[in-house]
C-alpha positions in Angstrom: 9.6 -42.5 -5.4 11.4 -41.6 -2.2 14.3 -40.1 -4.2 11.9 -37.9 -6.1 10.4 -36.7 -2.9 13.8 -36.0 -1.4 14.8 -34.0 -4.5 11.6 -31.9 -4.3 12.2 -31.2 -0.6 15.8 -30.2 -1.2 14.7 -27.8 -4.0 12.0 -26.1 -1.8 14.3 -25.8 1.2 17.1 -24.4 -1.0 14.7 -21.7 -2.3 13.7 -20.8 1.2 17.3 -20.8 2.6 18.7 -18.9 -0.4 16.3 -16.1 0.3 17.2 -16.0 4.0 21.0 -16.0 3.1 20.6 -13.2 0.6 18.5 -11.3 3.1 21.2 -11.6 5.8 23.9 -10.2 3.4 21.8 -7.3 2.1 20.5 -6.4 5.5 24.0 -5.9 6.8 24.7 -3.5 3.9 21.4 -1.5 4.5 21.3 -1.6 8.3 20.3 1.8 9.6 22.0 3.6 12.5 20.4 6.3 14.6 21.9 9.1 12.5 21.8 7.7 9.0 18.9 9.7 7.6 20.0 12.8 5.8 20.4 15.9 8.0 18.7 18.0 5.3 15.4 16.3 6.0 14.9 17.8 9.5 13.0 20.9 8.6 9.3 19.8 8.5 7.0 18.6 11.2 4.1 16.8 9.7 0.5 16.5 10.8 -0.4 12.9 11.8 -3.8 11.3 11.8 -3.4 8.0 13.7 -6.2 5.5 13.0 -6.7 2.7 15.5 -9.2 0.1 14.3 -10.9 -1.9 17.1 -13.2 -4.8 17.6 -13.7 -5.7 21.3 -10.4 -4.2 22.5 -11.4 -3.1 26.0 -8.5 -5.0 27.4 -5.9 -2.9 25.7 -7.3 0.2 24.1 -7.1 2.6 27.1 -3.4 1.8 27.5 -2.7 2.2 23.8 -4.4 5.6 23.5 -2.8 7.0 26.6 0.6 5.8 25.4 0.1 7.6 22.0 -0.9 10.8 23.8 2.3 10.8 25.7 4.4 11.0 22.5 5.5 14.2 20.9 3.6 14.7 17.6 1.2 17.1 15.9 -2.2 15.6 15.1 -5.0 13.5 16.3 -5.9 9.9 17.3 -9.0 8.4 15.8 -10.3 5.2 17.3 -12.6 3.2 14.9 -15.0 1.1 17.0 -16.0 -1.5 14.4 -19.1 -2.8 16.1 -17.6 -3.8 19.4 -19.8 -5.7 21.9 -17.6 -4.7 24.9 -16.7 -1.4 26.6 -14.2 -0.3 23.9 -16.0 2.9 22.9 -16.8 3.8 26.5 -13.2 3.6 27.5 -12.1 5.8 24.6 -14.8 8.4 25.2 -13.8 8.6 28.8 -10.4 9.9 27.8 -10.6 13.6 28.1 -8.3 14.9 25.5 -9.2 17.0 22.4 -6.8 15.0 20.3 -8.8 11.8 20.7 -11.9 10.9 18.8 -14.0 7.8 18.5 -15.9 6.8 15.3 -18.5 4.1 15.8 -19.4 1.7 13.0 -22.6 -0.3 13.6 -24.3 -3.3 12.0 -24.9 -4.3 9.3 -21.9 -2.4 8.0 -19.6 -3.2 10.9 -17.0 -6.0 11.0 -16.6 -6.3 7.3 -12.8 -6.3 7.6 -10.0 -4.1 8.7 -9.7 -2.4 5.3 -13.4 -1.5 5.2 -13.1 0.0 8.7 -10.1 2.2 7.7 -11.8 3.3 4.5 -14.9 4.2 6.5 -12.8 6.4 8.8 -11.3 8.3 5.8 -14.8 8.9 4.5 -16.0 10.3 7.8 -13.0 12.5 8.3 -13.0 13.8 4.7 -16.1 15.8 5.4 -14.3 17.7 8.2 -11.8 20.0 6.3 -9.9 20.9 9.5 -9.0 17.3 10.1 -7.1 16.5 6.9 -4.6 19.0 5.7 -2.4 18.9 2.6 0.6 17.5 4.6 -1.4 15.0 6.6 0.3 11.6 7.2 -2.1 8.7 8.0 -0.8 6.2 10.5 -2.3 2.8 11.3 -1.7 1.5 14.8 -3.3 -1.7 16.1 -5.3 -1.6 19.4 -2.3 -3.1 21.2 0.4 -1.0 19.5 3.0 0.9 21.5 5.3 3.3 19.6 8.9 4.1 20.7 9.5 7.7 21.8 11.6 8.5 18.7 8.9 7.4 16.2 7.6 10.8 15.0 11.1 12.4 14.8 12.2 9.5 12.6 9.0 9.7 10.5 9.3 13.4 10.0 12.8 12.8 8.5 11.4 10.1 6.1 8.4 12.2 5.0 10.5 15.3 4.4 11.8 13.4 1.4 9.2 14.1 -1.3 9.9 10.7 -2.9 8.7 8.8 0.2 5.0 7.9 0.0 4.8 5.4 2.9 6.9 4.2 5.8 6.8 0.9 7.7 8.1 0.8 11.3 10.0 -2.1 12.6 7.7 -4.5 14.7 8.4 -5.9 18.1 6.6 -7.9 20.7 6.0 -6.8 24.3 9.0 -8.1 26.3 6.8 -9.7 29.0 6.9 -13.3 27.7 4.9 -16.1 29.4 6.4 -18.9 27.3 8.9 -19.7 24.5 6.2 -19.3 21.8 5.9 -15.6 22.6 9.7 -15.2 22.7 9.9 -16.9 19.3 7.5 -14.4 17.8 9.6 -11.5 19.1 12.7 -13.1 17.4 10.7 -13.6 14.2 9.5 -10.0 14.0 12.3 -8.0 15.7 15.2 -9.9 14.0 14.3 -12.2 11.1 11.6 -9.9 9.6 13.7 -6.9 10.3 16.5 -8.4 8.2 14.1 -9.3 5.4 12.7 -5.7 5.4 16.2 -4.2 5.3 17.0 -6.5 2.3 13.8 -5.3 0.6 15.2 -1.8 0.8 17.7 -3.0 -1.8 14.9 -4.6 -3.9 12.5 -1.7 -3.3 9.9 -4.2 -2.1 9.4 -3.1 1.5 6.1 -4.5 2.8 3.6 -2.7 4.9 2.5 -4.4 8.1 -0.9 -4.1 9.6 0.6 -2.3 12.6 2.9 0.7 12.4 2.3 1.7 8.8 2.3 5.4 7.8 1.6 7.0 4.4 1.3 10.5 2.8 -2.5 11.0 2.4 -2.5 13.1 -0.7 -0.2 10.9 -2.7 -2.0 7.7 -1.9 -5.5 9.1 -2.5 -4.4 10.6 -5.8 -3.0 7.2 -6.9 -5.5 4.8 -5.4 -8.7 6.9 -4.9 -10.6 7.7 -1.7 -10.6 4.0 -0.5 -7.0 2.9 -0.6 -7.5 -0.3 1.4 -8.9 -3.4 -0.3 -10.9 -6.4 1.1 -8.1 -8.9 1.3 -7.5 -10.5 4.8 -3.9 -9.4 4.3 -4.9 -5.8 3.7 -1.5 -4.4 4.5 0.3 -6.4 1.7 -2.6 -5.7 -0.7 -1.9 -2.0 -0.1 1.8 -2.6 -0.6 1.2 -4.1 -4.1 -1.1 -1.3 -5.1 1.4 1.3 -4.1 4.2 -0.5 -5.9 2.1 -0.8 -9.1 1.7 3.0 -9.1 5.4 3.6 -8.7 5.1 4.9 -5.1 8.1 4.4 -2.8 7.8 2.6 0.6 10.6 3.2 3.1 11.5 1.1 6.1 12.4 2.5 9.5 14.6 0.2 11.7 15.4 2.5 14.6 11.8 3.3 15.6 9.3 0.5 16.1 5.9 -0.5 17.2 5.4 -3.2 19.9 2.4 -5.5 20.1 1.2 -8.5 22.0 2.4 -11.9 21.1 -0.1 -14.7 21.1 0.3 -17.0 24.1 -1.1 -20.3 22.9 -0.6 -22.6 19.9 -4.3 -22.5 19.2 -4.3 -18.7 18.8 -1.0 -18.9 16.9 -2.5 -21.3 14.3 -5.6 -19.1 13.9 -3.6 -15.9 13.5 -1.2 -17.4 11.0 -4.0 -19.1 9.0 -5.6 -15.6 8.6 -2.3 -14.3 7.3 -1.8 -17.2 4.9 -5.3 -16.8 3.6 -4.7 -13.1 3.1 -1.7 -13.9 1.1 -3.9 -16.2 -1.1 -6.3 -13.3 -1.5 -3.5 -11.2 -3.0 -2.8 -13.8 -5.7 -5.1 -12.0 -8.0 -2.6 -9.1 -8.3 0.2 -11.4 -9.6 -0.7 -11.1 -13.3 -0.7 -7.3 -13.0 2.6 -7.5 -11.2 4.2 -9.6 -13.9 2.8 -7.5 -16.8 3.7 -4.2 -15.1 6.0 -1.8 -16.9 6.4 0.3 -13.7 8.0 -2.5 -11.6 11.6 -3.5 -12.0 12.6 -7.2 -12.4 13.8 -7.2 -8.8 10.4 -5.9 -7.5 8.6 -8.6 -9.6 10.9 -11.3 -8.1 10.3 -10.0 -4.6 6.5 -9.9 -4.9 6.3 -13.2 -6.7 8.4 -14.9 -4.0 6.3 -13.4 -1.2 3.0 -14.6 -2.9 4.5 -18.0 -3.5 5.3 -18.6 0.2 2.0 -20.4 1.0 2.6 -22.9 -1.8 6.3 -23.4 -0.9 5.5 -23.9 2.7 2.6 -26.3 1.9 4.8 -28.4 -0.4 7.8 -28.4 2.0 5.7 -29.4 5.0 3.8 -32.0 3.1 7.1 -33.5 1.8 8.5 -33.5 5.4 5.5 -35.5 6.6 5.6 -37.9 3.7 9.3 -38.5 3.7 9.4 -38.9 7.5 6.6 -41.5 7.3 8.3 -43.4 4.5 11.6 -43.3 6.4 10.1 -44.7 9.6 8.2 -47.4 7.6 11.4 -48.5 5.8 13.7 -48.3 8.9 11.4 -49.8 11.5 11.8 -53.4 10.1 15.6 -53.0 9.9 16.1 -52.2 13.6 17.0 -55.9 14.4 20.3 -55.2 16.1 21.8 -52.8 18.6 24.1 -51.3 15.9 21.2 -50.7 13.6 19.3 -48.9 16.4 22.5 -46.8 17.1 22.8 -45.9 13.4 19.2 -44.9 13.2 19.4 -42.8 16.4 22.6 -41.1 15.1 20.8 -40.2 11.8 17.9 -38.7 13.8 20.3 -36.6 15.8 22.0 -35.3 12.7 18.7 -34.3 11.2 17.6 -32.6 14.4 21.0 -30.9 14.7 20.7 -29.4 11.2 17.4 -27.8 12.1 18.7 -26.6 15.4 21.7 -24.9 13.7 19.3 -22.3 12.2 17.4 -21.9 15.4 20.7 -21.3 17.3 21.9 -18.8 14.7 18.7 -16.8 14.8 18.7 -16.8 18.6 22.3 -15.4 18.8 21.4 -12.7 16.2 18.3 -11.9 18.2 20.1 -11.6 21.5 22.6 -9.2 19.8 19.7 -7.1 18.5 18.2 -6.8 22.0 21.6 -5.5 23.3 22.1 -3.1 20.5 18.7 -1.5 21.0 19.0 -1.6 24.9 15.9 -3.7 25.1 15.2 -5.9 28.2 17.3 -9.0 28.0 15.7 -12.3 27.3 14.9 -14.2 30.5 17.4 -17.1 31.0 14.7 -19.7 31.2 14.1 -19.2 27.5 17.7 -19.5 26.4 17.6 -23.2 25.7 14.0 -23.5 24.5 14.1 -20.6 22.0 16.2 -22.4 19.4 13.8 -25.3 19.6 10.8 -23.1 19.1 12.4 -21.4 16.1 13.5 -24.6 14.6 10.3 -26.6 14.9 7.4 -24.1 15.1 6.8 -24.9 11.4 5.1 -28.1 12.7 2.3 -25.8 14.0 2.4 -23.6 10.9 1.5 -26.7 8.8 -1.9 -26.7 10.4 -2.3 -23.0 9.7 -1.5 -23.5 6.1 -3.9 -26.4 5.7 -6.7 -24.4 7.5 -6.0 -21.3 5.3 -6.2 -23.3 2.0 -9.4 -25.0 3.2 -11.0 -21.7 4.1 -9.8 -20.1 0.9 -11.1 -22.9 -1.3 -14.5 -22.9 0.4 -14.7 -19.1 0.3 -14.8 -18.6 4.0 -13.7 -15.0 4.3 -14.6 -14.1 7.9 -11.9 -12.5 10.0 -10.3 -14.9 12.4 -9.5 -12.1 14.9 -6.8 -12.5 17.5 -8.2 -11.9 21.0 -6.1 -9.7 23.3 -5.0 -10.1 26.9 -4.9 -7.4 29.5 -2.1 -4.8 28.7 
């Protein structure tokens, strides 16, 4: 029995590590440099309509809108107040700038999900012809999102290519970390996820994120209709699949990025990740269409299938870890009858812990190099030793997220477990 469990664990871990290894190789080949986009795409400045969906975001919305206004772009900022009970709308309406608007959504239609709020905004703006032009690019920025100054110059170059329907920016966390958990999230997004997205350029499976996604309005509406967003909790990846099924190209931008708040407590972290896992499970219904599609290449089908299988792979892997560890302790405890046996047992535990830490250390070094290359604030020295530990063992907390997500999914609890913000 134990041998069978060990074999299952090895197979699951191999699948996960093989994907990471391939991503590292492909990302090196597809890594973007500041001047890598074709010079012939510099001619057009597009009109941008930036949508900022909000529910009780008074702590951050003022800072976010003012930061967006400071950037060089042509267009408007539309804040969607989705039934907030705090001063979100008042803060936005107090900003005296003609480029800023606030759309208010009230009960009983409010707080039906992020996708519903974004579709509502497009409906409201569609009746105002001066708002949406033929070259309009829709952007989605979360209420805590901060774009780098080069964002719109880079986006103009992407969208000047008529084959580009959508662009996803790189994602980063605010550099003001309170603890190692927050620093580990920055490593996850800025380095590990960045490498995965660069690899997806090769597979043509770049995934949209909830923050920092931009798409060409006419192309998406023509393909998906007036309501492009669905009702999955992972609305961004649902939109990704729908675009791919219609043969629309999604590009990835590495040199410009959107920064957001990292959650500061394990409780918030578990809630946030459980929502993401449950959103992945919501998207499972698209898998038959993906596999039957004549539009998608085999590489795209593999990429989407792997992404949608992650909740199951993680659930199996974590369950096997718990089971094997318990069996190992039960079997070994009675054999610790001598000092040499205790020493051997302790040595084995060190080897297992060291194998996990190897990946944490590797990712940490890669992350520190990324910060230097992009002239980001260096990681505080107090996190240098703890960060590999967080990266190596945060899966222990993720196990609870996965279990919670499956429980909510199976019992049809679809309410949005929103991440609360802290003062910007």
